[in-house]
N, C-alpha and C positions, 0 to 999 in steps of 0.2 A: 116724807120723812123724819120727823126730828129724833136727834139726838144727843146728851146733855151731858157733860162732863162739869161735874160739882166741885170745886180744888180748893185748898186751905194753900195759902205760901208761909215760907217763914218756918215749916217743922224741924226743929232741932234749935228754933232760934231761944229757948227756956222750956219748962217742967209749965210753966200758965200754956205755954202754944200747945203743947204735945200733950196736955189734958185735955185741951181743949177740943183738939183735932179729933181724937177716939172718941169723947161724947159726940160730937157733930155727926161722925161713922158711925156711932152704936144707934143714937136715937135721933138722926137728923137724915140729910137729904144729901152730905159729905161723901164725893166718891173716890177723892183721889186727893194728894198732898203732896208738896214740893220742899223736898229736903235741902238744907244747907248743911251740908256734908263737916264743913268746920266750925260750927256752930259750935258753942256751949253743951247744948242738952240733947247734941246730935245724937250720942249715944245711946240714950234714952227715948229719942224718936226711933231709932231703929230696932231698939226691945220691940215697943209698943207696934210697930208696924209687923212685925214677925208675931206677934199674937193677934190682927186683922188682917188674915189671909185675903180677904175683898176689899181692902184698902189698895187702891195703886198707888205707887210713889214714883214721882219721877225726880230730876235734879233740878236744884233752884238756883243754879251759877252768880257767884256772888263776886264783884271786886271793888264793892265801895261799903263801906260802916260796919264793919265787921273784922274777922281773922282770916287772914289767910292760909291754905293749906298747908304749904312751902314756908320756908323758914323766911325770916327777916330778912337775912344776907341773901337769898335767893332771888326774892322778888323786892329789891332797894325803893326801886321807882313806884311801885305801887303803894305802902305804905305811908304811915307819918311817924312821926318821933319814937311811940309807944308801941309800933306796931302792928299798927291795926290798920286796915283798908283806908285809904283817903276818902274825906267827904266832898273834896272839890271836883262834882263828876264834870262839870265843862270842860274846866282846865286837861282832864285827864284826859276825855276823850282826844282833845287835840294831841295830847305827847303819846297817847297809841296810836296815832293814825300818824302823825308825821317823826317820832320818833323810834329808829328800829329797835333799841335797847330795851325799850318800855314794849314796846310790840312783844316781842321773844319775851319779856317777863309773863305778859299777860297770857299767851299762848302756853307757858308752860303752868301756869295758876291755872289755867282753863283744863288741861291734861289732868294736873293730877286731882282737880275735883271729880273728873269723871272713875279717875282711878280707885281715888276714895270709894265714890258709890259703887263700884264693882266690887271692890272689897266686903262690904254689906251681905253684898250675896244674895239682894231683894234686885229683883224683875224692872228694867230701867221702863218706867209706864211714856215718858214726855221729859222735853228740858224747857228751862224757861230761866231769867233770869231775873234777879234783883234788880227793880226800879226800871223792868225793861232794858236794860244796858245792852243785849243785845241787839235793839236794834241799831246800833254805832254797826257799819258795814265791816270792821276789821273783826270786832269781835262775834257778831255773826258769823265768818266765816269760820273762826276760830272753834267755834259751839258746835255749829254742823260738821266740823271736819270731826272733829270727836265724837259725836254722836254717830255720823257714817261707818267709824269702825267696830261700833257697838251694835248696827245695826239696828240702833232707836233713834228712828228717823220718824217723829212725831214731834210738832213744836208748838208754843205759843205765841202767835203772832196779834197783840192788840187792837185789831181791829174791829172798833164797835162799832155798830151803826148808829148813828144819831136818831134817825126817825123811830128806831123802837126805844130809847131814851125818851123821845118826846113822847113817846102814845102811852106811856104812863103814868104820866101825870104830875110827876115826880120833878119836874125841872129840865131842864133844857142840857145840852151837851157843853161845856165850858170851851172855849179859842184852846185852850191849852189842851186840852184833851183830841179836840179836831186836828191839830196840828201832828199829836205825835199820832193817831188812828193816819194821819195822809202818809206819815215816815214809816208805819209799820204797812201799809200797802205795796209800798214797794216791796221789803222785807218775805210779804207773802209769796208775791210772785217770783222771787229768787230761791225762795225754798222750795216751791212748789217743781219749778224747773230741776231743784236738786231731789225730785223724790219724796220729799216728805210732806208727811200729812200736817194741815193746817185746819186747825177751827174754820168754818165760814165766819163766826161771826164769836167774838169774847166780849166779857162784860164785868165791871166791875174798875175800872177805869176813872169813870166820872165821878162814882163814890168812893173812891180808895175809901179804906177807913173806916166808912161808912154804910155798911153796906146792913141795911137796918129792914127788919121785918119790913116796914111801910113802904121799903123802895124796891124789896126782892118779888113778892107776892105779884105786884102788877107785872114788873119783871116777865116772871114766868108765864103768865097772862096773857104777853104777848109773843113770848117766846118765837122767833123764824123758826122757819124749816131750814132744813139741812143740819147742821151741827157745830153745836154751843157749846163752848166754857163761860161758867160763870165763876170766880176766884175771888177770896175773902179773905180776911185776916183774922182768927176768932183767936182767942185765950181767955181764962178765967180769970182775969183781972186786969185792968186798964192801966197798970202801970210797972212793970217788971224790966230787972237788966236789958236794957236793949229794946226796950221798947220805942214805939214813933208816939211825940207828943201829938196829942190831936186826935189819933186811932183811936176808936170805939170798939174794944176787943170784945167787950162783952155781951155788946146790942148786936154783934156780927156771929157770938157763939147763940145767941139769940134768934136770931133770925135763922141760923140755920137748924135748929130746931125746934121752931115755932109751926104747931098744929095749921095756922093759916098758910104757911109756906109750906108744910108739906103736900097738905090738900092741893097746892096749887103744881108743884110740880108732878104730883101725882096726874093732874088733869090735862096735862102737857101729852099725855101720851108720849113721850119721849122715851126712849132709851136711854138708857141711865150706866155710867159705869167709867172708868178710866178710859185713859186715849185708846188702851190697847183694845175697850171692849166695843168703842163707837165706831173707830174708822175703818 
């Protein structure tokens, strides 16, 4: 049996993102969104989610390139001189692992983001992290510990099958993606041992920021059995405050609402919804 979750990340990053998520859910195949609780347009995102009862909303844990929920003074080692999360991902990863003070600040911020989500009153559908930073073992443990407290044990782990990517005829999986998948498989094993639901396959890694209709339709036509998640980054404009350079935000929105893609999703015969619906 095929089961499918179609997710948009960065819900709350900007009004342009929020508007695209609402449109893709109303008029396309989008079934879930991952909320950045500390982002500038988070309140707008929550308001939209409340009037979209079928849109499942999860937590997009953010520890990079945005602003923290906690004060700058509480997490001084996680932020830069402007009070925003640092962008030096590799160095920060090492500091979280080796420096107890930085590790404690990370755990406090993760806990604060879970608490902020709970305050929205929305039902927590799933958990993941910006740039898959939860593949870091210390961050993964903190994220899963907080999710366990809320009995919200549904986690994205980006295990993207290279064979399915190749079958689409849209190119092969690059080395960086294969390396991420290899690391992700380790987390999938650990998460399942802790009782978490983890999709059998997650797509969006190879073509991050460029999930066009030309790629998504054949991906759906080759959707494997089991539970799959496909994630996107749609927006109504390609440039807005906080955008990632080079991302095809408008093309991703177009893909989510394209008739070819909608028909391909229908043809899969998959049960569709959020993590709470398919697990």
